C-alpha positions in Angstrom: 119.3 122.7 118.1 117.4 119.8 119.6 114.2 118.6 118.0 111.7 119.8 120.5 113.3 123.3 120.5 113.1 123.2 116.7 109.4 122.2 116.9 108.7 125.2 119.1 110.2 127.4 116.3 107.6 126.0 113.9 105.3 128.8 115.0 107.9 131.4 114.2 107.9 131.2 110.4 108.6 134.4 108.6 105.2 135.2 107.3 104.6 131.9 105.5 102.5 128.9 106.6 99.8 127.2 104.6 97.1 125.5 106.6 95.5 122.6 104.7 92.7 120.6 106.3 93.1 117.2 104.6 89.4 116.4 104.5 88.3 118.3 101.4 89.0 115.4 99.0 86.2 113.7 97.1 84.4 110.9 98.7 84.5 108.8 95.5 87.6 107.2 94.0 89.5 110.0 92.3 90.2 110.4 88.6 93.7 111.3 87.4 92.9 115.0 87.4 91.7 114.9 91.0 94.8 113.2 92.1 96.9 115.7 90.2 95.1 118.6 91.8 95.5 117.2 95.3 99.3 117.9 95.1 98.6 121.5 95.7 98.0 120.6 99.3 101.5 119.2 99.8 103.4 121.6 97.6 101.6 124.9 97.5 103.1 127.8 95.6 105.5 129.9 97.7 107.7 133.0 97.0 111.4 132.9 97.6 111.1 135.3 100.5 108.7 133.3 102.5 110.8 130.7 104.4 111.2 129.1 107.7 113.2 130.4 110.7 116.1 128.1 111.3 115.7 126.5 107.9 115.9 129.4 105.4 115.5 127.1 102.4 112.6 125.1 103.7 108.9 126.1 103.3 106.5 125.3 106.1 103.2 123.6 105.3 100.5 122.8 107.9 98.4 119.7 107.4 95.5 118.5 109.5 93.9 115.0 109.4 92.0 112.4 111.5 94.7 109.7 111.4 98.4 110.2 110.9 100.5 107.1 109.8 104.3 107.2 110.1 105.9 104.4 108.0 104.9 103.0 104.6 105.8 99.3 105.0 103.1 96.7 104.8 101.7 97.6 108.3 101.6 101.3 107.4 100.0 100.8 104.0 97.3 98.5 105.4 96.7 100.9 108.3 96.3 103.9 106.0 94.1 102.2 103.5 91.9 100.7 106.2 91.5 104.0 108.0 90.7 105.8 104.8 88.2 103.2 103.6 86.4 103.5 106.9 86.0 107.3 106.5 89.1 108.8 108.1 91.2 111.5 106.5 94.7 110.2 106.5 98.3 111.5 106.1 100.8 108.7 105.4 104.5 109.5 105.5 107.3 107.3 104.3 111.0 108.0 104.6 111.8 106.3 101.3 110.6 106.6 97.7 108.8 103.3 97.7 106.1 101.7 99.8 106.2 98.1 101.1 109.2 98.2 103.4 110.9 94.8 103.4 108.4 93.6 100.8 109.5 96.3 98.3 111.9 96.0 95.5 114.5 97.6 97.7 114.7 94.4 99.9 112.6 91.7 98.1 111.5 89.7 101.0 108.4 87.7 100.3 105.4 88.1 102.6 104.7 85.2 105.0 102.3 84.7 107.8 99.9 82.3 109.5 99.8 79.6 106.9 103.6 79.1 107.2 104.5 78.6 103.5 101.4 76.6 102.9 102.2 74.3 105.9 99.1 75.4 107.7 96.5 75.2 104.9 93.4 77.2 105.3 94.9 80.0 107.3 96.0 82.4 104.7 95.1 85.9 105.9 92.0 87.7 104.6 91.4 91.4 104.3 93.6 93.9 102.6 96.6 91.7 102.3 94.5 89.1 100.4 93.2 91.8 98.1 96.8 92.9 97.3 98.1 89.4 96.8 95.3 88.4 94.5 95.8 91.6 92.4 99.5 90.9 92.2 99.1 87.3 91.2 96.9 88.3 88.3 98.6 91.4 87.1 102.2 90.4 87.9 102.6 86.7 86.9 106.2 87.3 85.9 107.0 88.3 89.5 108.5 91.8 89.2 109.0 93.4 92.6 108.9 96.8 90.9 105.3 96.1 89.9 104.5 95.2 93.5 105.8 98.6 94.5 103.6 100.2 91.9 100.6 98.1 93.1 101.0 99.5 96.6 101.4 103.0 95.3 98.2 102.6 93.2 96.3 101.3 96.3 97.3 104.3 98.3 96.9 107.0 95.6 93.5 105.5 94.6 92.1 106.3 98.1 90.8 109.9 98.0 91.1 110.1 101.8 94.9 109.6 101.9 97.5 112.2 101.4 100.9 110.5 100.7 104.3 112.0 101.5 107.2 110.0 100.1 110.8 110.7 100.9 109.6 112.3 104.1 110.9 111.2 107.4 109.2 112.1 110.7 111.7 113.9 113.0 109.9 115.5 115.9 106.7 115.3 117.9 105.2 117.6 120.5 103.5 115.8 123.4 101.4 117.5 126.2 99.3 115.9 129.0 100.0 112.4 127.6 98.8 113.2 124.1 100.6 113.9 120.8 99.6 117.4 119.7 101.5 117.6 116.4 104.4 116.1 114.6 107.1 117.4 112.2 108.0 115.8 108.9 110.6 117.0 106.4 111.2 116.4 102.7 114.5 117.6 101.6 113.9 116.6 98.0 111.1 119.2 97.8 112.3 121.6 100.5 109.2 121.3 102.6 108.7 121.0 106.3 105.3 119.6 107.3 103.7 120.4 110.6 100.8 117.9 111.0 98.0 117.8 113.6 95.9 114.7 113.9 93.4 113.0 116.2 95.2 109.7 116.2 98.8 108.9 115.4 100.1 105.5 114.2 103.7 104.4 114.5 104.3 101.9 111.7 108.0 102.8 111.4 109.3 99.5 112.8 112.0 101.3 114.8 109.4 103.2 116.9 110.6 106.6 115.6 107.3 108.3 116.4 107.1 106.6 119.8 110.6 107.8 120.5 109.9 111.4 119.7 106.6 111.3 121.6 108.1 109.8 124.8 106.3 106.5 124.6 107.4 103.7 126.9 109.5 101.1 124.9 111.3 97.9 125.2 114.3 96.5 123.4 116.2 93.2 123.4 115.3 89.9 125.0 113.6 89.4 128.4 114.6 87.0 131.1 112.6 83.9 131.8 111.7 85.2 135.2 109.8 88.3 133.9 107.0 86.5 132.1 107.8 82.9 132.9 108.4 82.1 129.2 110.2 78.8 128.7 111.8 80.1 125.4 113.2 83.2 127.0 116.8 83.6 128.3 118.0 83.0 131.8 119.4 86.6 131.8 118.0 89.5 129.9 120.1 91.4 127.3 119.6 94.0 124.6 120.3 91.8 121.6 117.7 91.0 119.0 117.5 89.3 115.6 119.8 90.6 112.9 119.2 92.1 109.5 119.6 90.5 106.0 120.6 91.6 102.6 119.2 89.4 99.8 120.3 88.9 96.2 119.0 87.5 92.9 120.8 85.8 90.0 120.0 84.2 86.7 121.3 81.8 84.2 122.8 83.8 81.3 123.5 80.7 79.1 127.2 81.3 79.0 130.0 81.4 81.6 129.8 84.4 83.9 133.0 85.1 85.9 132.9 86.7 89.3 135.7 88.5 91.1 134.8 89.6 94.6 135.7 93.0 96.0 138.8 93.1 98.2 136.6 93.7 101.3 134.4 90.6 100.7 134.6 87.9 103.4 136.2 84.6 102.6 133.6 81.9 103.2 134.5 78.3 103.8 132.4 75.2 103.5 132.3 74.6 107.3 130.5 78.0 107.7 127.7 76.6 105.5 127.1 73.3 107.4 123.7 74.6 108.7 123.1 77.0 105.8 122.1 75.2 102.6 123.2 76.4 99.2 121.0 74.2 97.0 119.8 76.9 94.6 120.9 80.5 94.0 118.3 82.3 92.0 117.3 84.0 95.3 119.4 84.1 98.5 119.5 83.9 101.5 117.6 84.9 104.6 120.3 83.3 106.7 122.8 85.9 105.4 122.0 87.7 108.7 124.1 89.9 111.0 123.9 92.8 113.4 121.5 91.7 116.2 124.4 91.8 118.7 124.9 95.6 118.1 122.5 98.5 117.8 120.3 97.8 114.7 119.5 101.4 114.4 122.6 103.5 115.1 124.9 100.8 113.6 123.0 100.4 110.4 125.9 101.5 108.2 128.2 98.9 109.7 125.5 96.3 109.4 125.0 97.1 105.7 128.8 96.8 105.1 129.1 93.4 106.9 126.1 92.0 105.1 127.4 93.0 101.7 130.7 91.5 102.6 129.0 88.2 103.5 126.9 88.3 100.3 130.0 88.8 98.2 131.8 86.0 100.1 128.9 83.5 99.7 128.6 84.3 96.0 132.4 83.9 95.7 132.1 80.5 97.3 129.3 79.5 94.9 131.2 80.7 91.8 134.8 80.0 92.6 135.2 77.3 95.3 134.6 74.4 92.8 131.9 73.0 95.1 129.0 74.3 92.9 130.0 73.6 89.2 126.4 74.2 88.1 126.8 77.9 88.9 129.1 78.5 85.9 126.5 80.3 83.8 124.9 82.1 86.6 125.5 85.7 87.4 124.2 88.2 89.9 121.6 90.5 88.6 120.6 92.3 91.8 122.0 92.9 95.3 120.0 94.7 97.9 121.5 97.8 99.4 119.1 98.3 102.3 119.3 95.8 105.2 116.0 94.1 105.7 115.6 94.7 109.4 113.9 92.2 111.7 113.9 93.8 115.1 114.9 96.8 117.2 112.5 98.5 119.6 108.9 97.7 120.7 106.3 100.1 122.2 104.7 99.0 125.4 100.9 98.8 125.4 98.2 97.9 127.9 98.9 94.3 127.1 102.3 92.8 126.3 101.8 89.7 124.1 103.7 86.7 125.4 104.6 83.1 124.6 101.7 82.0 126.7 99.2 84.0 124.6 100.6 82.5 121.4 100.3 79.0 122.8 96.7 79.5 123.8 97.4 79.1 127.5 95.3 82.2 128.4 91.6 82.9 127.8 90.8 84.4 124.4 91.0 88.2 124.2 87.6 90.0 124.2 89.4 92.7 122.2 90.8 90.3 119.6 91.2 92.1 116.2 93.8 90.1 114.1 95.5 86.7 113.9 99.1 85.6 113.9 100.4 82.1 113.3 104.0 82.1 112.1 106.3 79.9 114.2 108.1 81.4 117.2 111.2 81.9 115.0 114.3 83.1 116.9 117.7 83.6 115.3 121.2 83.9 116.9 121.8 87.7 117.1 125.2 87.5 115.3 123.6 85.5 112.5 126.2 84.3 110.0 129.1 84.8 112.5 127.4 82.1 114.7 127.9 79.6 112.0 128.4 76.7 114.4 124.7 77.1 115.4 121.6 76.6 113.3 120.4 79.9 111.8 116.9 79.6 113.4 115.0 77.9 116.2 111.4 77.5 115.0 108.7 76.4 117.4 105.3 76.0 115.7 102.1 76.6 117.7 99.3 74.1 117.3 96.9 76.8 115.9 96.9 80.4 114.9 96.3 82.9 117.8 94.4 86.1 118.2 96.1 89.5 118.8 94.3 92.1 121.0 93.8 95.8 120.4 95.4 96.4 123.8 98.8 95.5 122.2 98.3 98.1 119.5 98.3 101.3 121.5 100.8 103.0 123.8 100.4 102.6 127.5 101.4 106.1 128.3 100.7 108.2 125.2 96.9 108.2 124.9 96.5 108.8 121.1 99.5 106.8 119.9 98.9 103.5 118.2 101.4 101.1 116.7 101.3 98.4 114.0 104.0 96.1 112.7 107.0 94.7 114.4 106.9 97.4 117.1 103.8 95.7 118.5 103.6 95.5 122.3 105.1 92.0 122.8 108.0 90.2 124.5 110.9 89.2 122.3 109.6 85.6 122.3 106.2 86.6 121.0 107.8 89.1 118.6 109.7 86.3 116.8 106.2 85.2 115.5 104.4 88.5 115.1 107.2 90.2 113.2 106.5 88.6 109.8 104.9 90.8 107.2 101.5 89.2 106.6 100.9 89.4 110.4 102.1 93.0 110.4 99.7 93.7 107.5 96.6 92.4 109.4 97.8 94.2 112.6 98.0 97.4 110.4 94.4 96.8 109.1 93.1 96.4 112.7 94.9 99.4 114.0 93.9 101.6 111.1 90.3 100.6 111.4 90.3 101.1 115.2 91.9 104.6 114.6 89.1 105.5 112.2 86.5 104.4 114.7 88.2 106.4 117.5 88.3 109.5 115.3 84.6 109.1 114.4 83.5 108.6 118.0 85.8 111.1 119.5 87.4 108.6 121.9 90.9 107.2 122.6 92.1 103.6 121.8 92.0 102.6 125.5 88.4 103.7 125.8 87.5 101.6 122.7 89.3 98.5 124.0 87.6 98.7 127.4 84.1 99.3 126.0 82.4 96.0 125.1 79.8 97.6 122.9 82.3 99.6 120.9 84.7 96.7 120.7 81.9 94.6 119.1 81.3 97.4 116.7 85.0 97.4 115.7 85.0 93.6 115.3 82.0 93.8 113.1 83.7 96.4 110.9 86.8 94.2 110.6 84.9 91.1 109.8 82.9 93.0 107.2 86.2 94.0 105.6 87.3 90.2 105.6 89.7 90.6 108.4 90.2 87.2 110.1 89.6 87.0 113.8 89.9 83.4 115.1 86.7 82.1 116.5 84.6 85.2 115.6 81.7 85.1 113.2 79.7 87.8 111.5 76.6 88.8 113.6 75.9 92.2 112.0 72.3 92.9 113.0 71.7 95.2 110.0 72.6 92.5 107.5 69.2 91.4 106.2 70.6 88.3 104.5 70.8 86.6 107.9 66.9 86.4 107.9 66.7 84.9 104.4 65.8 81.5 103.2 68.6 80.3 100.9 68.3 77.9 97.9 70.6 77.0 95.1 70.8 75.2 91.7 72.8 72.4 93.3 74.4 71.6 96.6 77.6 69.4 96.7 77.9 67.0 99.6 78.2 69.0 102.9 78.4 72.4 101.0 74.9 73.6 101.7 73.4 76.8 100.4 72.6 78.2 103.8 76.2 78.2 104.7 76.5 81.6 103.1 74.6 83.2 106.0 76.2 81.3 108.9 78.8 84.1 109.6 82.0 82.2 108.8 84.1 82.7 105.7 86.8 80.0 105.7 87.2 76.3 105.9 90.1 74.0 106.6 91.1 71.6 103.8 88.6 69.0 102.9 85.9 70.8 104.9 82.9 72.6 103.6 81.3 73.6 106.9 81.0 77.3 105.8 81.0 77.1 102.0 78.3 76.7 99.4 79.5 74.7 96.4 77.2 74.0 93.4 78.1 72.0 90.3 78.6 74.2 87.2 76.1 73.0 84.6 75.8 74.1 80.9 73.9 77.1 82.0 76.0 77.8 85.1 74.9 77.7 88.7 72.8 80.0 90.9 72.2 80.9 94.6 69.1 82.7 95.8 68.1 84.5 99.0 64.4 84.8 99.6 62.3 86.8 102.2 58.7 86.5 103.1 58.4 90.4 103.1 60.2 92.8 100.7 63.5 94.1 102.0 65.0 97.5 101.1 68.5 96.7 99.7 71.1 98.9 98.2 74.4 97.0 98.9 75.3 93.4 98.4 78.6 91.9 99.5 79.9 88.5 98.3 82.8 86.5 99.6 84.2 84.0 97.1 86.6 81.1 97.6 90.2 82.0 96.6 92.0 78.9 97.6 93.2 79.6 101.2 94.7 76.1 101.3 97.6 77.4 99.1 100.4 79.8 99.8 100.1 83.1 97.8 102.9 85.7 97.8 105.4 87.4 95.5 108.8 85.7 95.8 112.0 85.7 93.7 112.4 82.0 94.7 111.4 79.5 92.0 110.8 76.7 94.6 108.6 78.9 96.7 106.6 80.0 93.7 106.1 76.5 92.5 103.6 76.0 95.3 101.4 78.8 94.1 99.2 79.8 91.2 100.4 83.1 89.8 97.1 84.1 88.2 93.4 84.0 89.1 92.8 81.2 91.6 90.8 78.5 89.9 88.2 78.2 92.7 87.2 81.8 92.3 84.0 82.9 90.5 84.9 84.8 87.4 81.6 85.9 85.7 78.3 86.5 87.5 75.2 88.6 87.6 73.2 89.9 90.5 69.4 90.4 90.1 66.4 90.9 92.3 62.7 90.1 92.3 60.2 92.8 93.2 56.9 92.4 95.0 55.1 91.7 91.7 57.4 88.8 90.9 59.3 90.6 88.2 63.1 90.0 88.0 65.5 92.9 87.4 69.2 92.9 86.8 71.4 94.8 89.3 75.0 94.3 88.1 77.0 92.1 85.8 80.6 91.2 86.4 83.1 89.6 84.1 86.8 88.7 84.8 86.6 88.7 88.6 89.6 87.3 90.5 88.9 88.9 93.9 87.6 87.2 97.1 85.6 90.2 98.5 83.2 91.9 96.0 80.9 94.8 97.0 78.1 96.2 94.9 76.2 99.5 95.5 73.1 100.5 93.6 70.0 102.6 94.0 67.8 101.1 96.8 65.4 98.4 95.7 62.5 96.6 97.4 63.4 93.0 96.9 61.7 89.7 97.8 64.7 87.8 96.6 68.3 88.4 95.5 69.8 85.9 93.0 73.5 85.3 92.2 73.8 83.7 88.8 77.3 82.3 88.1 78.2 81.7 84.5 82.0 80.9 84.8 84.7 80.3 87.3 88.4 80.7 86.9 88.8 76.9 86.4 86.9 75.0 89.0 83.9 72.8 88.1 81.9 74.1 91.0 80.7 77.6 92.0 82.0 78.3 95.4 80.7 81.1 97.7 81.4 81.7 101.4 79.1 84.6 102.2 76.4 86.9 100.9 75.5 90.0 102.9 72.7 92.4 102.0 72.3 96.0 103.5 69.8 98.8 103.2 
């Protein structure tokens, strides 16, 4: 029974189908009881006789939403949270029991992006991924990947607009007149089939599973130079891509730990490691890579086996070759069982991102919505088996680059968007856009765009081609601290832009009025967009003043969180040594917001202690204010109070 025939049978259930419109959830953050009650939508009571034709032991549940997201890796999580926070009702489905994809405890790959392990200081990504990283650094200083899994689960479950289905792979889609009409998802653990209708559909599966079922145009493999005139492309096109990796961790047990490899382990020799350094082994190794020369989807079981055989062989070499005597007391404490996949298929959009776009050889995109910046990082498809070659060719761009919305929706399926490594890109461009911090900001952009499309009743192509609506989308993204290179905040309803700004102190070049200039980051040793004031015994203050009272009920503040450093969760001690696993010292910790009324009286609005976040938003009953004052009583370690932006809204 093929999938589309099976989908047609979804209307032939024997008397049972529950239709749930997933927009009845509360608009405020849910309490535990509200979250618990919401499970009735995904697992309603059903009698034993009410089952599904063709699947007699599966119950059919109908769901309806604004934005459907397939795939719960970093792109999918950021897309779902962004869409939900911008008012869309979201269904997020993940085929595994944990969120995070390659960043989860199942794979344990650390998230990297435009700042290239701190080698491009000042370009750490903002937005949701920054929020998540900061929370993890503070609440998980001991670097447990299982707590990172839990953080992502908490972020999703804390959004009342998201319905989450774990252990639930998508397996079918119905497309008509170039639009997806509904999709089918199954959860064998709970014996449910879900028939889901949505306005917009996001493929964040990496392997383009939703795009495949919907009939989207796709690419795979590596293009020839002649197609896009890319100097880094091949002379002849092929269907090979980057391989997958299985990582491991180990620790020092303080006593000798023997190791006997399984009989199927590979025998690794020193010559095979000439370009693959084994200098430490608490966390290893991205270059244990294999499988790009075969089908990374259909051959996944073979790829898993070969990667495990290489892991066992490398560890056998470390422990038993005599070349690494310092490893005597070290033992494996975790080996991944899920290959961390780099590449497979890509969905074709209205724009295919190329090497030239990344190198800044084309004009900037009017529909720019996110940044990338990781090197063009290509690997030999056979990975470890091509040991005579270096494991990577990394070409760094001079600067980060913008990514357009037109690379985030399907060229031939009107309501299908994509985020993550299945972005519309050539293989050369993909070698940079594939890393997880970039996938995260692509996810935030796509999720925000999908929410706007659902709200306006338009398709992504209409949004991308409408200058006014694109500016609206960019304002939404910038307000949510998404980084778009070269763009600044020009929101006309932000009354802070008309204020006069003063402060208790201004450090050299870090003027108070920088907080309303529309930019929220500086490169190292620059203070072009930052206010910094010396912390005195009574703290520091910043004040916005207006000649006429302003009606204000929302204030948004962007603090400094040390973008010059790398910040991620890694099992590598050497990588972690470059970070601060806790509150970032530049960040304001304790502060109070107050306002002055037309009579000159000052009133407190909100007091905050223990802050570690960059973006802070405060809602309150509307006030008529002639000034707003931010009084800072403590930072997380710095001797200056540092603020990038203050916004005020009615």
